[in-house]
C-alpha positions as CSV (number, residue, x, y, z in Angstrom):
1,M,23.4,-40.2,37.9
2,I,24.8,-43.5,38.9
3,L,27.2,-43.8,35.9
4,Q,29.3,-40.7,35.7
5,G,31.3,-41.8,32.6
6,I,32.2,-44.5,30.1
7,R,35.3,-45.4,28.2
8,L,35.7,-47.9,25.4
9,K,39.0,-49.4,24.0
10,N,39.7,-51.3,20.8
11,I,36.0,-51.4,19.8
12,R,35.3,-50.8,16.1
13,S,36.8,-47.5,15.1
14,L,37.4,-46.5,18.7
15,A,41.0,-47.1,19.8
16,D,40.4,-45.3,23.1
17,T,37.5,-42.9,23.6
18,G,39.0,-41.5,26.8
19,M,36.5,-41.1,29.7
20,I,33.3,-39.7,28.2
21,R,31.7,-37.8,31.0
22,L,28.0,-38.1,31.2
23,R,26.0,-35.0,32.0
24,P,22.2,-34.7,32.4
25,I,22.2,-34.1,28.7
26,T,25.0,-35.7,26.7
27,L,25.0,-35.2,22.9
28,L,27.1,-37.2,20.4
29,L,27.6,-35.7,17.0
30,G,29.7,-36.6,14.0
31,Q,29.6,-38.0,10.5
32,N,28.1,-41.4,9.7
33,S,30.1,-44.4,10.7
34,S,32.3,-42.4,13.1
35,G,31.6,-44.4,16.3
36,K,28.7,-42.4,17.8
37,S,26.3,-45.3,17.8
38,T,28.9,-47.6,19.3
39,V,29.4,-45.3,22.3
40,L,25.6,-44.7,22.7
41,R,24.7,-48.4,22.3
42,S,27.3,-49.4,24.9
43,L,24.8,-48.4,27.6
44,P,22.0,-50.7,26.4
45,L,24.7,-53.3,25.8
46,I,25.7,-53.1,29.5
47,S,22.0,-53.1,30.5
48,Q,21.1,-56.3,28.6
49,S,24.3,-57.9,29.9
50,V,23.4,-57.2,33.5
51,K,19.7,-57.9,33.3
52,T,20.0,-61.2,31.3
53,R,21.3,-64.5,32.8
54,A,24.2,-65.4,30.6
55,N,27.5,-67.4,30.6
56,A,29.7,-64.4,29.7
57,P,30.4,-61.0,31.2
58,V,28.9,-59.2,28.2
59,L,25.9,-60.3,26.2
60,W,26.8,-58.9,22.7
61,F,23.5,-59.9,21.2
62,G,20.3,-59.3,23.2
63,D,17.0,-57.6,23.4
64,Y,18.4,-54.1,22.9
65,V,21.4,-54.2,20.6
66,D,23.5,-56.6,18.5
67,F,27.3,-56.1,18.6
68,G,28.1,-59.6,17.2
69,S,31.0,-60.9,19.2
70,V,34.4,-59.9,20.6
71,H,36.0,-61.0,17.2
72,E,33.5,-58.8,15.3
73,V,33.8,-55.6,17.5
74,R,37.5,-55.7,18.0
75,S,39.3,-53.0,16.1
76,N,41.4,-53.9,13.1
77,F,44.2,-51.8,14.5
78,A,44.1,-53.2,18.1
79,R,47.5,-54.1,19.4
80,D,46.2,-57.1,21.3
81,E,43.2,-59.5,21.2
82,S,41.2,-57.8,23.9
83,V,38.5,-55.1,24.1
84,G,37.9,-52.9,27.1
85,I,35.0,-51.1,28.9
86,E,35.5,-48.8,31.8
87,L,32.8,-47.2,33.9
88,D,33.1,-44.3,36.3
89,F,30.7,-44.6,39.3
90,G,31.8,-41.4,40.9
91,S,31.6,-41.1,44.7
92,T,30.1,-44.3,46.0
93,M,29.2,-45.6,49.4
94,I,30.7,-49.0,50.0
95,L,27.9,-51.5,50.9
96,S,28.2,-54.8,52.7
97,R,26.5,-58.0,51.7
98,H,26.3,-59.1,55.3
99,A,25.9,-56.0,57.6
100,Y,25.3,-52.3,57.6
101,D,28.3,-50.2,58.5
102,P,27.3,-46.8,59.9
103,R,30.9,-45.7,59.5
104,A,31.1,-46.4,55.8
105,K,32.2,-43.5,53.7
106,S,31.9,-42.7,50.0
107,I,34.9,-43.2,47.8
108,P,35.4,-42.5,44.0
109,L,35.2,-45.8,42.1
110,M,35.9,-46.9,38.6
111,L,35.6,-50.4,37.1
112,A,37.4,-51.5,34.0
113,I,37.1,-54.9,32.3
114,E,39.2,-56.4,29.5
115,L,37.5,-59.1,27.4
116,H,38.9,-61.6,24.9
117,E,37.5,-64.5,22.9
118,I,38.6,-68.1,23.5
119,E,37.0,-70.9,21.6
120,D,34.2,-68.6,20.4
121,R,33.3,-67.6,23.9
122,T,33.8,-64.2,25.6
123,R,36.1,-64.5,28.6
124,L,37.3,-62.0,31.2
125,K,40.9,-61.3,30.7
126,S,41.2,-58.8,33.6
127,F,39.4,-56.3,35.7
128,S,40.7,-53.2,37.5
129,I,39.1,-51.1,40.2
130,T,40.4,-47.6,40.6
131,A,39.8,-45.7,43.9
132,D,41.3,-42.3,43.6
133,K,44.9,-43.1,42.9
134,D,44.8,-46.7,44.1
135,V,44.5,-49.3,41.3
136,L,43.6,-53.0,42.1
137,K,44.0,-55.2,39.1
138,S,43.2,-58.9,38.7
139,T,44.1,-61.1,35.7
140,F,42.7,-64.5,34.7
141,D,43.6,-67.4,32.5
142,A,41.5,-69.1,29.8
143,K,39.6,-71.1,32.4
144,G,38.8,-68.0,34.5
145,S,41.3,-68.9,37.2
146,L,43.1,-66.0,38.9
147,T,46.7,-65.5,37.6
148,S,47.6,-62.3,39.4
149,I,46.3,-59.6,41.7
150,T,48.1,-56.3,42.2
151,V,47.5,-53.0,44.0
152,N,49.5,-50.1,42.5
153,E,51.5,-52.7,40.5
154,K,52.6,-54.4,43.8
155,D,52.0,-58.2,43.6
156,Y,49.7,-59.7,46.2
157,T,48.8,-62.9,44.3
158,K,50.0,-65.2,47.2
159,L,47.2,-63.9,49.4
160,L,44.6,-65.5,47.2
161,P,45.5,-69.2,46.7
162,A,43.3,-71.0,44.2
163,E,42.2,-73.7,46.7
164,R,40.5,-71.0,48.8
165,F,39.5,-68.2,46.5
166,R,37.6,-68.3,43.3
167,F,36.2,-65.5,41.1
168,V,32.8,-65.7,39.2
169,T,33.9,-64.3,35.9
170,S,30.7,-64.8,33.9
171,E,29.2,-61.6,35.3
172,F,29.9,-58.0,34.1
173,V,31.1,-57.2,37.7
174,P,33.1,-60.3,38.8
175,Q,32.3,-61.6,42.3
176,I,34.6,-63.5,44.6
177,T,33.8,-66.7,46.6
178,I,35.8,-67.9,49.5
179,R,36.3,-71.3,51.1
180,P,36.4,-70.9,54.9
181,S,39.8,-71.5,56.4
182,T,39.3,-74.9,57.9
183,E,41.5,-77.9,58.4
184,N,39.4,-80.1,56.1
185,V,39.1,-77.9,52.9
186,E,38.0,-80.9,50.9
187,T,34.5,-80.9,52.5
188,S,34.0,-77.1,52.8
189,Y,32.2,-75.0,50.3
190,F,32.9,-71.7,48.5
191,E,30.7,-68.9,49.7
192,M,30.3,-65.1,49.7
193,Q,32.2,-63.5,52.6
194,R,32.7,-59.9,53.6
195,R,36.5,-59.8,53.9
196,I,39.6,-61.4,52.5
197,D,40.9,-62.9,55.7
198,T,44.5,-63.5,54.4
199,A,44.8,-59.8,53.8
200,D,43.6,-59.1,57.3
201,R,46.2,-61.6,58.6
202,E,48.9,-59.6,56.9
203,I,47.7,-56.4,58.5
204,R,47.8,-58.1,61.9
205,R,51.4,-59.2,61.2
206,I,52.5,-55.7,60.4
207,L,50.7,-54.3,63.5
208,S,52.3,-57.0,65.7
209,S,55.7,-56.1,64.5
210,R,55.3,-52.4,65.0
211,L,53.2,-52.2,68.2
212,H,54.4,-52.8,71.8
213,G,55.2,-56.5,72.3
214,R,53.0,-56.7,75.4
215,I,49.8,-56.0,73.4
216,S,47.7,-59.2,73.2
217,E,47.0,-60.9,69.9
218,G,43.2,-60.5,70.6
219,T,43.6,-56.7,70.9
220,I,45.6,-56.6,67.6
221,T,43.0,-58.7,65.9
222,A,40.2,-56.4,67.1
223,L,42.2,-53.4,65.8
224,S,42.8,-55.0,62.4
225,R,39.1,-55.7,61.9
226,R,38.3,-52.1,62.4
227,I,40.7,-50.8,59.8
228,K,38.6,-49.8,56.8
229,Y,39.9,-49.1,53.3
230,L,39.9,-45.4,52.2
231,P,42.0,-43.9,49.5
232,G,44.9,-41.5,50.0
233,D,45.0,-39.2,53.1
234,D,41.5,-40.3,54.1
235,F,43.0,-43.6,55.2
236,S,45.5,-42.0,57.5
237,S,42.8,-39.8,59.0
238,S,40.6,-42.7,59.6
239,L,43.4,-44.5,61.5
240,L,43.9,-41.4,63.7
241,E,40.2,-41.2,64.4
242,M,39.9,-44.8,65.6
243,T,38.9,-44.9,69.3
244,T,41.0,-47.4,71.2
245,P,42.2,-47.9,74.8
246,L,45.8,-48.1,73.5
247,K,47.6,-44.9,74.6
248,T,50.3,-45.5,72.0
249,W,47.9,-45.8,69.0
250,R,48.0,-42.2,67.9
251,S,51.8,-42.0,68.2
252,F,52.0,-45.3,66.3
253,V,49.8,-43.9,63.5
254,S,51.7,-40.6,63.5
255,E,54.9,-42.6,63.1
256,L,53.4,-44.5,60.2
257,T,52.5,-41.3,58.4
258,S,56.0,-39.9,58.7
259,G,58.4,-40.2,55.8
260,K,60.4,-43.1,57.2
261,S,57.4,-45.3,57.8
262,S,55.2,-44.2,54.9
263,A,55.9,-47.5,53.0
264,S,54.3,-49.5,55.9
265,L,51.3,-47.2,55.8
266,T,51.0,-47.7,52.1
267,T,51.2,-51.5,52.5
268,I,48.5,-51.5,55.2
269,R,46.2,-49.4,52.9
270,E,46.7,-51.7,50.0
271,L,46.1,-54.7,52.1
272,A,42.9,-53.1,53.4
273,F,41.8,-52.5,49.8
274,I,42.3,-56.3,49.1
275,A,40.6,-57.2,52.3
276,S,37.5,-55.1,51.4
277,L,37.4,-56.5,47.8
278,P,34.2,-58.6,48.3
279,D,32.3,-55.6,49.6
280,V,33.7,-53.3,46.8
281,L,32.7,-55.8,44.1
282,Y,29.2,-56.3,45.7
283,T,28.8,-52.5,45.8
284,L,29.7,-52.1,42.1
285,E,27.4,-55.0,41.2
286,R,24.4,-53.4,43.1
287,R,25.1,-49.9,41.6
288,L,25.4,-51.3,38.1
289,T,22.2,-53.3,38.4
290,L,20.3,-50.3,39.6
291,A,21.7,-48.2,36.7
292,S,20.9,-51.0,34.2
293,N,17.3,-51.3,35.4
294,N,16.8,-47.6,34.8
295,I,18.3,-47.4,31.3
296,A,15.7,-47.0,28.5
297,Y,16.8,-47.3,24.9
298,V,15.1,-45.7,21.9
299,G,16.4,-46.9,18.5
300,P,16.8,-44.9,15.3
301,S,13.9,-46.7,13.5
302,R,10.6,-46.6,15.3
303,A,7.4,-48.6,14.4
304,T,5.1,-47.1,11.8
305,G,1.7,-45.9,13.0
306,E,-1.2,-48.2,12.3
307,R,-5.0,-47.6,12.2
308,Y,-5.9,-50.4,14.6
309,Y,-3.9,-52.5,17.1
310,R,-5.0,-55.9,18.5
311,I,-5.4,-55.7,22.3
312,Q,-3.0,-58.0,24.2
313,E,-3.5,-58.3,27.9
314,L,0.2,-57.7,28.6
315,A,1.9,-56.0,31.6
316,I,4.1,-53.4,29.9
317,D,6.9,-52.2,32.2
318,Q,9.0,-50.6,29.5
319,I,8.6,-49.5,25.9
320,D,10.8,-51.5,23.6
321,P,13.5,-49.7,21.5
322,Q,11.3,-49.7,18.3
323,G,8.1,-48.6,20.1
324,K,6.2,-51.7,18.9
325,N,4.5,-52.1,22.2
326,L,3.6,-48.5,22.6
327,P,-0.1,-49.2,21.9
328,M,-0.3,-51.7,24.7
329,F,1.7,-49.4,27.0
330,L,-1.0,-46.7,26.4
331,H,-3.7,-49.4,26.8
332,S,-2.3,-50.4,30.2
333,L,-2.5,-46.9,31.6
334,T,-5.3,-46.0,34.0
335,P,-7.6,-43.1,32.9
336,V,-5.8,-40.8,35.3
337,Q,-2.4,-41.7,33.9
338,M,-3.6,-41.4,30.4
339,R,-5.0,-37.9,31.1
340,N,-1.7,-36.9,32.8
341,F,0.3,-38.1,29.8
342,S,-2.0,-36.3,27.4
343,E,-1.7,-33.1,29.3
344,W,2.1,-33.4,29.4
345,L,2.2,-34.1,25.7
346,L,0.0,-31.1,24.9
347,D,2.2,-28.9,27.0
348,S,5.4,-30.3,25.5
349,V,4.7,-30.6,21.7
350,G,1.2,-29.1,21.3
351,Y,-0.7,-32.3,20.8
352,A,-3.1,-34.2,23.0
353,I,-3.6,-38.0,22.8
354,K,-6.2,-40.6,23.6
355,I,-7.0,-44.2,22.8
356,E,-10.3,-45.6,21.6
357,R,-11.2,-49.2,22.4
358,S,-13.6,-51.3,20.3
359,S,-14.0,-55.0,19.2
360,G,-10.7,-56.1,20.7
361,H,-8.7,-53.3,19.1
362,V,-7.4,-49.9,20.1
363,Q,-6.8,-46.8,18.1
364,I,-4.3,-44.1,18.9
365,Q,-5.8,-40.6,18.3
366,L,-4.2,-37.2,18.4
367,R,-5.4,-33.6,18.3
368,S,-3.7,-30.3,17.9
369,A,-3.8,-27.7,20.6
370,L,-5.6,-25.5,18.0
371,S,-8.4,-28.0,17.4
372,E,-10.9,-30.0,19.3
373,K,-11.0,-32.8,16.8
374,F,-9.0,-36.0,17.2
375,Y,-7.4,-37.9,14.2
376,N,-6.2,-41.5,14.0
377,L,-2.4,-41.8,14.2
378,A,-2.4,-43.4,10.8
379,D,-3.9,-40.2,9.3
380,M,-1.2,-38.0,10.8
381,G,2.2,-37.3,9.5
382,Y,4.8,-40.0,9.7
383,G,6.8,-37.9,12.1
384,F,4.2,-38.3,14.8
385,S,4.6,-42.1,14.9
386,Q,8.3,-41.6,15.3
387,V,8.3,-39.1,18.1
388,L,5.5,-40.7,20.2
389,P,7.7,-43.6,21.5
390,I,10.3,-41.0,22.5
391,M,7.8,-38.9,24.4
392,A,6.2,-41.9,26.1
393,Q,9.6,-43.2,27.1
394,I,10.6,-39.9,28.7
395,W,7.2,-39.4,30.5
396,S,7.2,-43.0,31.8
397,R,10.7,-42.6,33.4
398,F,9.3,-40.2,36.1
399,S,5.5,-40.1,35.9
400,R,4.1,-43.5,35.2
401,R,1.5,-44.7,37.8
402,G,2.1,-41.4,39.6
403,Q,5.4,-42.6,41.2
404,S,9.0,-41.5,40.6
405,A,11.4,-44.1,39.2
406,R,13.7,-45.8,41.7
407,G,17.0,-44.1,41.2
408,S,18.1,-41.9,38.3
409,A,16.9,-42.9,34.9
410,T,18.9,-42.7,31.7
411,V,17.1,-42.5,28.3
412,V,19.4,-43.4,25.4
413,M,18.1,-42.1,22.1
414,E,19.4,-42.4,18.5
415,Q,18.5,-39.6,16.2
416,P,15.2,-38.5,17.9
417,E,14.9,-35.7,15.3
418,L,14.2,-38.1,12.4
419,H,11.1,-37.0,10.3
420,L,10.6,-33.9,12.5
421,H,10.4,-30.3,11.3
422,P,13.3,-28.2,12.7
423,A,10.8,-26.3,14.9
424,Y,9.7,-29.6,16.5
425,Q,13.3,-30.6,16.9
426,A,13.8,-27.5,18.9
427,R,10.8,-28.3,21.0
428,L,12.3,-31.7,21.7
429,A,15.3,-29.9,23.2
430,D,12.9,-28.1,25.4
431,V,11.5,-31.4,26.6
432,L,14.9,-32.7,27.4
433,A,15.8,-29.6,29.4
434,K,12.5,-29.8,31.4
435,S,12.8,-33.5,32.1
436,I,16.3,-33.6,33.6
437,R,15.0,-32.1,36.9
438,G,12.1,-34.5,37.3
439,P,9.0,-34.1,39.4
440,T,9.1,-32.5,42.9
441,D,7.5,-33.5,46.2
442,A,5.4,-31.2,48.4
443,A,8.6,-29.6,49.8
444,G,9.9,-28.8,46.4
445,R,12.6,-31.5,46.4
446,I,13.3,-33.4,43.2
447,R,12.0,-36.9,43.6
448,S,13.8,-38.4,40.7
449,S,16.0,-37.2,37.8
450,T,16.4,-38.3,34.2
451,S,19.5,-38.0,32.1
452,F,19.8,-38.3,28.4
453,L,22.4,-39.7,26.1
454,V,21.5,-38.6,22.5
455,E,23.1,-39.2,19.1
456,T,21.9,-36.5,16.8
457,H,22.6,-34.7,13.5
458,S,20.2,-31.9,14.4
459,E,21.5,-28.3,14.2
460,S,18.2,-27.2,15.7
461,I,18.7,-29.2,18.9
462,I,22.2,-27.8,19.3
463,N,21.1,-24.2,18.7
464,R,18.2,-24.5,21.1
465,M,20.4,-25.9,23.9
466,G,22.4,-22.7,23.5
467,D,19.3,-20.6,23.7
468,L,18.1,-22.3,26.8
469,I,21.4,-21.8,28.5
470,S,21.5,-18.1,27.6
471,Q,17.9,-17.8,29.0
472,G,18.8,-19.5,32.3
473,A,16.6,-22.5,31.6
474,L,19.6,-24.7,31.5
475,S,23.0,-24.6,33.1
476,K,26.1,-24.9,30.9
477,D,27.1,-27.7,33.2
478,D,24.0,-29.7,32.3
479,V,25.1,-30.3,28.7
480,A,28.1,-32.1,27.3
481,I,28.8,-32.4,23.6
482,Y,31.2,-34.8,22.0
483,I,32.2,-34.6,18.4
484,F,33.4,-37.8,16.6
485,D,35.7,-37.4,13.6
486,K,37.1,-40.2,11.4
487,K,39.3,-39.2,8.5
488,I,39.0,-41.0,5.2
489,D,42.7,-42.0,5.3
490,N,42.5,-43.2,8.9
491,D,40.3,-45.8,10.5
492,V,40.7,-44.4,14.0
493,T,38.1,-42.0,15.3
494,S,39.1,-39.0,17.3
495,I,36.7,-37.5,19.9
496,T,36.7,-33.9,21.0
497,S,34.5,-32.0,23.4
498,A,32.7,-28.8,22.7
499,V,31.3,-26.8,25.7
500,F,28.8,-24.0,26.1
501,D,29.7,-20.8,28.0
502,D,27.3,-18.9,30.2
503,D,25.9,-17.1,27.2
504,G,25.1,-20.3,25.4
505,I,28.0,-19.9,22.9
506,L,29.8,-23.0,21.9
507,N,33.5,-23.2,22.4
508,N,35.8,-25.6,20.5
509,W,33.1,-26.0,17.9
510,P,34.5,-27.1,14.5
511,I,34.0,-24.4,11.8
512,G,31.5,-25.5,9.1
513,F,30.4,-28.6,11.0
514,F,26.9,-28.6,9.6
515,S,28.0,-27.2,6.2
516,P,28.3,-29.5,3.2
517,R,31.8,-30.5,2.4
518,V,33.2,-31.9,-0.8
519,V,35.6,-34.7,-0.1
């Protein structure tokens, strides 16, 4: 999974969710109006914000979800005027906009943004990038101009003067543009560059003051350009591993790592973090775009089954949240794809599917595994019309047109158990368990994977997850459960985690959670 976790602050009843770790199957449970949907819909919110050209970092109202505005989502108990979203990308390889670096290493990255509303428009108040224990934070004024940049609370704002450095703050992941350092800055343009040259200059200054005085400026410049940011001890190791004709380099680095000179080493590492900021932001933008393109959202209310659907010659890339375009999705499948989907559906829930075309219309027809006769969807139970968009969405993530999805897909579902018998709710748990591994290639390697974020009230789904873990069909580490609780006398939601053990038994599960309670 690209996104390893999400954290919300000051949004509706959620003062601070803490980092909600996303597993292959992440289940959100709790009473109505306790914040489950807010957390779940934050992923399609991010997706519509990244995929849609907008004038603000977050598109609160879009094709997937409607949050209103900053003013409407901000908690009544918030201590300030901002709301926050934080994403954990896990271990991430730093990419370059301009060149491939074979020496690049993966580092743990998290991005946090703070948003506020100014003159009815969403503005970026600050963003923070956390790499292990290093934290780079930038703050902005009402016009989007940089007001400060710090690393580990040390001020480096002077390195990014406004006449040379500007941030694009209208995107979820801000980007930095740089005016080349020329004598005539009035006629030069802001552009994307790989490094913050002023930070590199500071690194050169420190190296010049610490290395032997007879070392040429060209040699020091070449050394500074090879210094790559890594967090913690990895940075010290990378300096020691640098190949250089300087015989004194290793002793110089060893001196830096000693107690007396550790402050200089920390400063060089922090400067390297700032110098690499364009590449780090570019990496986060590319990773979030890939994740957003692979998020599929299924809402709580799906379209009712109809007897006939008018054919539209549309290219359907993704099923919409209500499943309204499901008939045209099925119509767009080739005969082989339709047969594959029907076989998968029969194996998963015990029903086969086909479509009949006539006079510019299509019918969706289903048959039970125990019968050879097909029936129109309109003549089947209401639950079938509600579960079909879910099943098609899952299948399309890894099987459509016989190809695996690019990257890991995430299917976000609200109450998929609606209008389903408990036995079928349990079968839905089986489908999730089988789908997280994805199809395999000829060598048995998984070509793609699918993860699920599910809001549910289904006791059958929870119990079946435990059964699958006890049977070895699922690992306990594949499933995360978060329980949302909001007391009547307190507007703030508390979130706790329940975990399965190896025997499929839930630990930290609230007693009587599914039992009726008299308030």
